[in-house]
mmCIF file of the N, C-alpha and C atoms, coordinates in Angstrom:
data_MODEL
# 
_entry.id   MODEL 
# 
loop_
_atom_site.group_PDB 
_atom_site.id 
_atom_site.type_symbol 
_atom_site.label_atom_id 
_atom_site.label_alt_id 
_atom_site.label_comp_id 
_atom_site.label_asym_id 
_atom_site.label_entity_id 
_atom_site.label_seq_id 
_atom_site.pdbx_PDB_ins_code 
_atom_site.Cartn_x 
_atom_site.Cartn_y 
_atom_site.Cartn_z 
_atom_site.occupancy 
_atom_site.B_iso_or_equiv 
_atom_site.pdbx_formal_charge 
_atom_site.auth_seq_id 
_atom_site.auth_comp_id 
_atom_site.auth_asym_id 
_atom_site.auth_atom_id 
_atom_site.pdbx_PDB_model_num 
ATOM 1   N N  . MET A 1 1  ? 161.498 51.461 -27.567 1.00 0.00 ? 1  MET A N  1 
ATOM 2   C CA . MET A 1 1  ? 162.942 51.511 -27.612 1.00 0.00 ? 1  MET A CA 1 
ATOM 3   C C  . MET A 1 1  ? 163.353 52.003 -29.002 1.00 0.00 ? 1  MET A C  1 
ATOM 4   N N  . THR A 1 2  ? 164.327 52.864 -29.060 1.00 0.00 ? 2  THR A N  1 
ATOM 5   C CA . THR A 1 2  ? 164.762 53.394 -30.349 1.00 0.00 ? 2  THR A CA 1 
ATOM 6   C C  . THR A 1 2  ? 165.759 52.460 -31.001 1.00 0.00 ? 2  THR A C  1 
ATOM 7   N N  . ASP A 1 3  ? 165.769 52.453 -32.315 1.00 0.00 ? 3  ASP A N  1 
ATOM 8   C CA . ASP A 1 3  ? 166.729 51.635 -33.045 1.00 0.00 ? 3  ASP A CA 1 
ATOM 9   C C  . ASP A 1 3  ? 168.069 52.328 -33.084 1.00 0.00 ? 3  ASP A C  1 
ATOM 10  N N  . MET A 1 4  ? 169.129 51.547 -32.881 1.00 0.00 ? 4  MET A N  1 
ATOM 11  C CA . MET A 1 4  ? 170.489 52.077 -32.968 1.00 0.00 ? 4  MET A CA 1 
ATOM 12  C C  . MET A 1 4  ? 170.869 52.179 -34.438 1.00 0.00 ? 4  MET A C  1 
ATOM 13  N N  . PRO A 1 5  ? 171.549 53.253 -34.836 1.00 0.00 ? 5  PRO A N  1 
ATOM 14  C CA . PRO A 1 5  ? 171.975 53.350 -36.229 1.00 0.00 ? 5  PRO A CA 1 
ATOM 15  C C  . PRO A 1 5  ? 173.020 52.294 -36.554 1.00 0.00 ? 5  PRO A C  1 
ATOM 16  N N  . ARG A 1 6  ? 172.939 51.758 -37.754 1.00 0.00 ? 6  ARG A N  1 
ATOM 17  C CA . ARG A 1 6  ? 173.918 50.764 -38.186 1.00 0.00 ? 6  ARG A CA 1 
ATOM 18  C C  . ARG A 1 6  ? 175.189 51.489 -38.610 1.00 0.00 ? 6  ARG A C  1 
ATOM 19  N N  . HIS A 1 7  ? 176.322 50.985 -38.123 1.00 0.00 ? 7  HIS A N  1 
ATOM 20  C CA . HIS A 1 7  ? 177.607 51.600 -38.434 1.00 0.00 ? 7  HIS A CA 1 
ATOM 21  C C  . HIS A 1 7  ? 178.222 50.885 -39.620 1.00 0.00 ? 7  HIS A C  1 
ATOM 22  N N  . SER A 1 8  ? 178.707 51.651 -40.563 1.00 0.00 ? 8  SER A N  1 
ATOM 23  C CA . SER A 1 8  ? 179.444 51.070 -41.679 1.00 0.00 ? 8  SER A CA 1 
ATOM 24  C C  . SER A 1 8  ? 180.728 51.856 -41.857 1.00 0.00 ? 8  SER A C  1 
ATOM 25  N N  . HIS A 1 9  ? 181.687 51.242 -42.517 1.00 0.00 ? 9  HIS A N  1 
ATOM 26  C CA . HIS A 1 9  ? 182.975 51.911 -42.711 1.00 0.00 ? 9  HIS A CA 1 
ATOM 27  C C  . HIS A 1 9  ? 182.844 53.099 -43.653 1.00 0.00 ? 9  HIS A C  1 
ATOM 28  N N  . ALA A 1 10 ? 181.896 53.055 -44.568 1.00 0.00 ? 10 ALA A N  1 
ATOM 29  C CA . ALA A 1 10 ? 181.737 54.134 -45.537 1.00 0.00 ? 10 ALA A CA 1 
ATOM 30  C C  . ALA A 1 10 ? 181.119 55.374 -44.887 1.00 0.00 ? 10 ALA A C  1 
ATOM 31  N N  . ALA A 1 11 ? 180.133 55.174 -44.025 1.00 0.00 ? 11 ALA A N  1 
ATOM 32  C CA . ALA A 1 11 ? 179.451 56.318 -43.418 1.00 0.00 ? 11 ALA A CA 1 
ATOM 33  C C  . ALA A 1 11 ? 179.599 56.258 -41.906 1.00 0.00 ? 11 ALA A C  1 
ATOM 34  N N  . GLY A 1 12 ? 180.522 57.035 -41.367 1.00 0.00 ? 12 GLY A N  1 
ATOM 35  C CA . GLY A 1 12 ? 180.664 57.115 -39.923 1.00 0.00 ? 12 GLY A CA 1 
ATOM 36  C C  . GLY A 1 12 ? 181.380 55.939 -39.318 1.00 0.00 ? 12 GLY A C  1 
ATOM 37  N N  . GLY A 1 13 ? 182.480 55.545 -39.880 1.00 0.00 ? 13 GLY A N  1 
ATOM 38  C CA . GLY A 1 13 ? 183.251 54.421 -39.352 1.00 0.00 ? 13 GLY A CA 1 
ATOM 39  C C  . GLY A 1 13 ? 184.036 54.813 -38.120 1.00 0.00 ? 13 GLY A C  1 
ATOM 40  N N  . ALA A 1 14 ? 185.115 54.123 -37.861 1.00 0.00 ? 14 ALA A N  1 
ATOM 41  C CA . ALA A 1 14 ? 185.908 54.332 -36.655 1.00 0.00 ? 14 ALA A CA 1 
ATOM 42  C C  . ALA A 1 14 ? 186.585 55.702 -36.632 1.00 0.00 ? 14 ALA A C  1 
ATOM 43  N N  . ASP A 1 15 ? 186.818 56.308 -37.800 1.00 0.00 ? 15 ASP A N  1 
ATOM 44  C CA . ASP A 1 15 ? 187.523 57.583 -37.853 1.00 0.00 ? 15 ASP A CA 1 
ATOM 45  C C  . ASP A 1 15 ? 186.589 58.779 -37.712 1.00 0.00 ? 15 ASP A C  1 
ATOM 46  N N  . SER A 1 16 ? 185.294 58.550 -37.580 1.00 0.00 ? 16 SER A N  1 
ATOM 47  C CA . SER A 1 16 ? 184.351 59.661 -37.567 1.00 0.00 ? 16 SER A CA 1 
ATOM 48  C C  . SER A 1 16 ? 184.211 60.296 -36.191 1.00 0.00 ? 16 SER A C  1 
ATOM 49  N N  . GLY A 1 17 ? 184.779 59.697 -35.149 1.00 0.00 ? 17 GLY A N  1 
ATOM 50  C CA . GLY A 1 17 ? 184.680 60.251 -33.819 1.00 0.00 ? 17 GLY A CA 1 
ATOM 51  C C  . GLY A 1 17 ? 183.460 59.773 -33.057 1.00 0.00 ? 17 GLY A C  1 
ATOM 52  N N  . GLN A 1 18 ? 182.616 58.953 -33.664 1.00 0.00 ? 18 GLN A N  1 
ATOM 53  C CA . GLN A 1 18 ? 181.449 58.424 -32.970 1.00 0.00 ? 18 GLN A CA 1 
ATOM 54  C C  . GLN A 1 18 ? 181.879 57.337 -32.006 1.00 0.00 ? 18 GLN A C  1 
ATOM 55  N N  . GLN A 1 19 ? 181.231 57.313 -30.851 1.00 0.00 ? 19 GLN A N  1 
ATOM 56  C CA . GLN A 1 19 ? 181.565 56.305 -29.852 1.00 0.00 ? 19 GLN A CA 1 
ATOM 57  C C  . GLN A 1 19 ? 180.504 55.216 -29.850 1.00 0.00 ? 19 GLN A C  1 
ATOM 58  N N  . VAL A 1 20 ? 180.952 53.995 -29.646 1.00 0.00 ? 20 VAL A N  1 
ATOM 59  C CA . VAL A 1 20 ? 180.039 52.870 -29.546 1.00 0.00 ? 20 VAL A CA 1 
ATOM 60  C C  . VAL A 1 20 ? 179.454 52.869 -28.143 1.00 0.00 ? 20 VAL A C  1 
ATOM 61  N N  . PRO A 1 21 ? 178.152 52.634 -28.001 1.00 0.00 ? 21 PRO A N  1 
ATOM 62  C CA . PRO A 1 21 ? 177.551 52.618 -26.665 1.00 0.00 ? 21 PRO A CA 1 
ATOM 63  C C  . PRO A 1 21 ? 178.188 51.565 -25.767 1.00 0.00 ? 21 PRO A C  1 
ATOM 64  N N  . ALA A 1 22 ? 178.199 51.816 -24.459 1.00 0.00 ? 22 ALA A N  1 
ATOM 65  C CA . ALA A 1 22 ? 178.832 50.913 -23.511 1.00 0.00 ? 22 ALA A CA 1 
ATOM 66  C C  . ALA A 1 22 ? 178.142 49.558 -23.459 1.00 0.00 ? 22 ALA A C  1 
ATOM 67  N N  . GLU A 1 23 ? 176.864 49.490 -23.871 1.00 0.00 ? 23 GLU A N  1 
ATOM 68  C CA . GLU A 1 23 ? 176.130 48.236 -23.813 1.00 0.00 ? 23 GLU A CA 1 
ATOM 69  C C  . GLU A 1 23 ? 176.570 47.241 -24.881 1.00 0.00 ? 23 GLU A C  1 
ATOM 70  N N  . VAL A 1 24 ? 177.287 47.694 -25.898 1.00 0.00 ? 24 VAL A N  1 
ATOM 71  C CA . VAL A 1 24 ? 177.697 46.823 -26.998 1.00 0.00 ? 24 VAL A CA 1 
ATOM 72  C C  . VAL A 1 24 ? 179.035 46.184 -26.648 1.00 0.00 ? 24 VAL A C  1 
ATOM 73  N N  . HIS A 1 25 ? 179.039 44.851 -26.498 1.00 0.00 ? 25 HIS A N  1 
ATOM 74  C CA . HIS A 1 25 ? 180.249 44.114 -26.167 1.00 0.00 ? 25 HIS A CA 1 
ATOM 75  C C  . HIS A 1 25 ? 180.455 43.041 -27.228 1.00 0.00 ? 25 HIS A C  1 
ATOM 76  N N  . THR A 1 26 ? 181.708 42.727 -27.498 1.00 0.00 ? 26 THR A N  1 
ATOM 77  C CA . THR A 1 26 ? 181.972 41.672 -28.459 1.00 0.00 ? 26 THR A CA 1 
ATOM 78  C C  . THR A 1 26 ? 181.802 40.303 -27.824 1.00 0.00 ? 26 THR A C  1 
ATOM 79  N N  . ARG A 1 27 ? 182.154 40.162 -26.554 1.00 0.00 ? 27 ARG A N  1 
ATOM 80  C CA . ARG A 1 27 ? 181.988 38.897 -25.830 1.00 0.00 ? 27 ARG A CA 1 
ATOM 81  C C  . ARG A 1 27 ? 181.936 39.201 -24.342 1.00 0.00 ? 27 ARG A C  1 
ATOM 82  N N  . PRO A 1 28 ? 181.348 38.296 -23.554 1.00 0.00 ? 28 PRO A N  1 
ATOM 83  C CA . PRO A 1 28 ? 181.286 38.547 -22.109 1.00 0.00 ? 28 PRO A CA 1 
ATOM 84  C C  . PRO A 1 28 ? 182.678 38.590 -21.485 1.00 0.00 ? 28 PRO A C  1 
ATOM 85  N N  . LEU A 1 29 ? 182.786 39.307 -20.393 1.00 0.00 ? 29 LEU A N  1 
ATOM 86  C CA . LEU A 1 29 ? 184.075 39.459 -19.709 1.00 0.00 ? 29 LEU A CA 1 
ATOM 87  C C  . LEU A 1 29 ? 184.597 38.130 -19.200 1.00 0.00 ? 29 LEU A C  1 
ATOM 88  N N  . TRP A 1 30 ? 183.721 37.241 -18.729 1.00 0.00 ? 30 TRP A N  1 
ATOM 89  C CA . TRP A 1 30 ? 184.181 35.971 -18.178 1.00 0.00 ? 30 TRP A CA 1 
ATOM 90  C C  . TRP A 1 30 ? 184.842 35.108 -19.249 1.00 0.00 ? 30 TRP A C  1 
ATOM 91  N N  . VAL A 1 31 ? 184.417 35.252 -20.502 1.00 0.00 ? 31 VAL A N  1 
ATOM 92  C CA . VAL A 1 31 ? 185.038 34.496 -21.588 1.00 0.00 ? 31 VAL A CA 1 
ATOM 93  C C  . VAL A 1 31 ? 186.456 34.996 -21.811 1.00 0.00 ? 31 VAL A C  1 
ATOM 94  N N  . THR A 1 32 ? 186.634 36.298 -21.835 1.00 0.00 ? 32 THR A N  1 
ATOM 95  C CA . THR A 1 32 ? 187.958 36.886 -22.030 1.00 0.00 ? 32 THR A CA 1 
ATOM 96  C C  . THR A 1 32 ? 188.900 36.488 -20.892 1.00 0.00 ? 32 THR A C  1 
ATOM 97  N N  . VAL A 1 33 ? 188.408 36.549 -19.656 1.00 0.00 ? 33 VAL A N  1 
ATOM 98  C CA . VAL A 1 33 ? 189.234 36.183 -18.503 1.00 0.00 ? 33 VAL A CA 1 
ATOM 99  C C  . VAL A 1 33 ? 189.609 34.705 -18.571 1.00 0.00 ? 33 VAL A C  1 
ATOM 100 N N  . SER A 1 34 ? 188.654 33.852 -18.939 1.00 0.00 ? 34 SER A N  1 
ATOM 101 C CA . SER A 1 34 ? 188.936 32.414 -19.047 1.00 0.00 ? 34 SER A CA 1 
ATOM 102 C C  . SER A 1 34 ? 189.990 32.119 -20.104 1.00 0.00 ? 34 SER A C  1 
ATOM 103 N N  . VAL A 1 35 ? 189.914 32.797 -21.230 1.00 0.00 ? 35 VAL A N  1 
ATOM 104 C CA . VAL A 1 35 ? 190.898 32.592 -22.295 1.00 0.00 ? 35 VAL A CA 1 
ATOM 105 C C  . VAL A 1 35 ? 192.275 33.044 -21.839 1.00 0.00 ? 35 VAL A C  1 
ATOM 106 N N  . VAL A 1 36 ? 192.363 34.175 -21.165 1.00 0.00 ? 36 VAL A N  1 
ATOM 107 C CA . VAL A 1 36 ? 193.651 34.671 -20.673 1.00 0.00 ? 36 VAL A CA 1 
ATOM 108 C C  . VAL A 1 36 ? 194.261 33.688 -19.676 1.00 0.00 ? 36 VAL A C  1 
ATOM 109 N N  . ILE A 1 37 ? 193.444 33.159 -18.773 1.00 0.00 ? 37 ILE A N  1 
ATOM 110 C CA . ILE A 1 37 ? 193.944 32.188 -17.792 1.00 0.00 ? 37 ILE A CA 1 
ATOM 111 C C  . ILE A 1 37 ? 194.396 30.911 -18.480 1.00 0.00 ? 37 ILE A C  1 
ATOM 112 N N  . ALA A 1 38 ? 193.623 30.427 -19.450 1.00 0.00 ? 38 ALA A N  1 
ATOM 113 C CA . ALA A 1 38 ? 193.992 29.199 -20.166 1.00 0.00 ? 38 ALA A CA 1 
ATOM 114 C C  . ALA A 1 38 ? 195.301 29.377 -20.930 1.00 0.00 ? 38 ALA A C  1 
ATOM 115 N N  . VAL A 1 39 ? 195.476 30.514 -21.585 1.00 0.00 ? 39 VAL A N  1 
ATOM 116 C CA . VAL A 1 39 ? 196.716 30.773 -22.319 1.00 0.00 ? 39 VAL A CA 1 
ATOM 117 C C  . VAL A 1 39 ? 197.892 30.854 -21.347 1.00 0.00 ? 39 VAL A C  1 
ATOM 118 N N  . ALA A 1 40 ? 197.709 31.487 -20.194 1.00 0.00 ? 40 ALA A N  1 
ATOM 119 C CA . ALA A 1 40 ? 198.783 31.581 -19.204 1.00 0.00 ? 40 ALA A CA 1 
ATOM 120 C C  . ALA A 1 40 ? 199.179 30.197 -18.689 1.00 0.00 ? 40 ALA A C  1 
ATOM 121 N N  . LEU A 1 41 ? 198.203 29.320 -18.456 1.00 0.00 ? 41 LEU A N  1 
ATOM 122 C CA . LEU A 1 41 ? 198.505 27.969 -17.988 1.00 0.00 ? 41 LEU A CA 1 
ATOM 123 C C  . LEU A 1 41 ? 199.246 27.155 -19.045 1.00 0.00 ? 41 LEU A C  1 
ATOM 124 N N  . VAL A 1 42 ? 198.828 27.275 -20.294 1.00 0.00 ? 42 VAL A N  1 
ATOM 125 C CA . VAL A 1 42 ? 199.514 26.561 -21.372 1.00 0.00 ? 42 VAL A CA 1 
ATOM 126 C C  . VAL A 1 42 ? 200.950 27.056 -21.518 1.00 0.00 ? 42 VAL A C  1 
ATOM 127 N N  . LEU A 1 43 ? 201.138 28.362 -21.471 1.00 0.00 ? 43 LEU A N  1 
ATOM 128 C CA . LEU A 1 43 ? 202.487 28.912 -21.571 1.00 0.00 ? 43 LEU A CA 1 
ATOM 129 C C  . LEU A 1 43 ? 203.359 28.470 -20.401 1.00 0.00 ? 43 LEU A C  1 
ATOM 130 N N  . ALA A 1 44 ? 202.796 28.427 -19.205 1.00 0.00 ? 44 ALA A N  1 
ATOM 131 C CA . ALA A 1 44 ? 203.561 27.970 -18.041 1.00 0.00 ? 44 ALA A CA 1 
ATOM 132 C C  . ALA A 1 44 ? 203.958 26.503 -18.208 1.00 0.00 ? 44 ALA A C  1 
ATOM 133 N N  . PHE A 1 45 ? 203.048 25.672 -18.709 1.00 0.00 ? 45 PHE A N  1 
ATOM 134 C CA . PHE A 1 45 ? 203.351 24.265 -18.941 1.00 0.00 ? 45 PHE A CA 1 
ATOM 135 C C  . PHE A 1 45 ? 204.468 24.114 -19.966 1.00 0.00 ? 45 PHE A C  1 
ATOM 136 N N  . VAL A 1 46 ? 204.387 24.859 -21.051 1.00 0.00 ? 46 VAL A N  1 
ATOM 137 C CA . VAL A 1 46 ? 205.407 24.769 -22.102 1.00 0.00 ? 46 VAL A CA 1 
ATOM 138 C C  . VAL A 1 46 ? 206.759 25.222 -21.570 1.00 0.00 ? 46 VAL A C  1 
ATOM 139 N N  . VAL A 1 47 ? 206.798 26.305 -20.839 1.00 0.00 ? 47 VAL A N  1 
ATOM 140 C CA . VAL A 1 47 ? 208.066 26.802 -20.299 1.00 0.00 ? 47 VAL A CA 1 
ATOM 141 C C  . VAL A 1 47 ? 208.664 25.790 -19.328 1.00 0.00 ? 47 VAL A C  1 
ATOM 142 N N  . LEU A 1 48 ? 207.854 25.239 -18.439 1.00 0.00 ? 48 LEU A N  1 
ATOM 143 C CA . LEU A 1 48 ? 208.360 24.243 -17.489 1.00 0.00 ? 48 LEU A CA 1 
ATOM 144 C C  . LEU A 1 48 ? 208.836 22.980 -18.211 1.00 0.00 ? 48 LEU A C  1 
ATOM 145 N N  . HIS A 1 49 ? 208.108 22.566 -19.220 1.00 0.00 ? 49 HIS A N  1 
ATOM 146 C CA . HIS A 1 49 ? 208.488 21.362 -19.952 1.00 0.00 ? 49 HIS A CA 1 
ATOM 147 C C  . HIS A 1 49 ? 209.802 21.571 -20.704 1.00 0.00 ? 49 HIS A C  1 
ATOM 148 N N  . LEU A 1 50 ? 209.967 22.716 -21.351 1.00 0.00 ? 50 LEU A N  1 
ATOM 149 C CA . LEU A 1 50 ? 211.188 23.001 -22.091 1.00 0.00 ? 50 LEU A CA 1 
ATOM 150 C C  . LEU A 1 50 ? 212.369 23.255 -21.155 1.00 0.00 ? 50 LEU A C  1 
ATOM 151 N N  . ALA A 1 51 ? 212.112 23.696 -19.935 1.00 0.00 ? 51 ALA A N  1 
ATOM 152 C CA . ALA A 1 51 ? 213.177 23.947 -18.979 1.00 0.00 ? 51 ALA A CA 1 
ATOM 153 C C  . ALA A 1 51 ? 213.683 22.658 -18.324 1.00 0.00 ? 51 ALA A C  1 
ATOM 154 N N  . GLY A 1 52 ? 213.005 21.551 -18.574 1.00 0.00 ? 52 GLY A N  1 
ATOM 155 C CA . GLY A 1 52 ? 213.467 20.276 -18.047 1.00 0.00 ? 52 GLY A CA 1 
ATOM 156 C C  . GLY A 1 52 ? 212.730 19.801 -16.821 1.00 0.00 ? 52 GLY A C  1 
ATOM 157 N N  . GLY A 1 53 ? 211.821 20.542 -16.284 1.00 0.00 ? 53 GLY A N  1 
ATOM 158 C CA . GLY A 1 53 ? 211.122 20.119 -15.096 1.00 0.00 ? 53 GLY A CA 1 
ATOM 159 C C  . GLY A 1 53 ? 209.690 19.694 -15.347 1.00 0.00 ? 53 GLY A C  1 
ATOM 160 N N  . GLY A 1 54 ? 209.349 19.485 -16.600 1.00 0.00 ? 54 GLY A N  1 
ATOM 161 C CA . GLY A 1 54 ? 207.963 19.261 -16.989 1.00 0.00 ? 54 GLY A CA 1 
ATOM 162 C C  . GLY A 1 54 ? 207.366 17.925 -16.637 1.00 0.00 ? 54 GLY A C  1 
ATOM 163 N N  . MET A 1 55 ? 207.573 16.888 -17.430 1.00 0.00 ? 55 MET A N  1 
ATOM 164 C CA . MET A 1 55 ? 206.834 15.650 -17.324 1.00 0.00 ? 55 MET A CA 1 
ATOM 165 C C  . MET A 1 55 ? 207.417 14.669 -16.292 1.00 0.00 ? 55 MET A C  1 
ATOM 166 N N  . GLY A 1 56 ? 208.639 14.785 -15.934 1.00 0.00 ? 56 GLY A N  1 
ATOM 167 C CA . GLY A 1 56 ? 209.247 13.857 -15.008 1.00 0.00 ? 56 GLY A CA 1 
ATOM 168 C C  . GLY A 1 56 ? 209.547 12.520 -15.707 1.00 0.00 ? 56 GLY A C  1 
ATOM 169 N N  . SER A 1 57 ? 209.939 11.526 -14.939 1.00 0.00 ? 57 SER A N  1 
ATOM 170 C CA . SER A 1 57 ? 210.246 10.234 -15.571 1.00 0.00 ? 57 SER A CA 1 
ATOM 171 C C  . SER A 1 57 ? 209.027 9.330  -15.500 1.00 0.00 ? 57 SER A C  1 
ATOM 172 N N  . HIS A 1 58 ? 208.840 8.551  -16.541 1.00 0.00 ? 58 HIS A N  1 
ATOM 173 C CA . HIS A 1 58 ? 207.698 7.661  -16.634 1.00 0.00 ? 58 HIS A CA 1 
ATOM 174 C C  . HIS A 1 58 ? 208.137 6.208  -16.457 1.00 0.00 ? 58 HIS A C  1 
ATOM 175 N N  . GLY A 1 59 ? 209.181 5.964  -15.771 1.00 0.00 ? 59 GLY A N  1 
ATOM 176 C CA . GLY A 1 59 ? 209.648 4.593  -15.709 1.00 0.00 ? 59 GLY A CA 1 
ATOM 177 C C  . GLY A 1 59 ? 210.078 4.240  -14.384 1.00 0.00 ? 59 GLY A C  1 
# 
């Protein structure tokens, strides 16, 4: 297997037109999807709570 060249900002950074191989990912897709769903649920809870329909009465 060949070694991939190391990318640095000084030599061939993002402005050089080089593309990162498709195999290089920052995180798995399921992690990104889970975070998006969790943020959407938290935002929905906050909106419902601030709108007055959130927690209900505890008494």
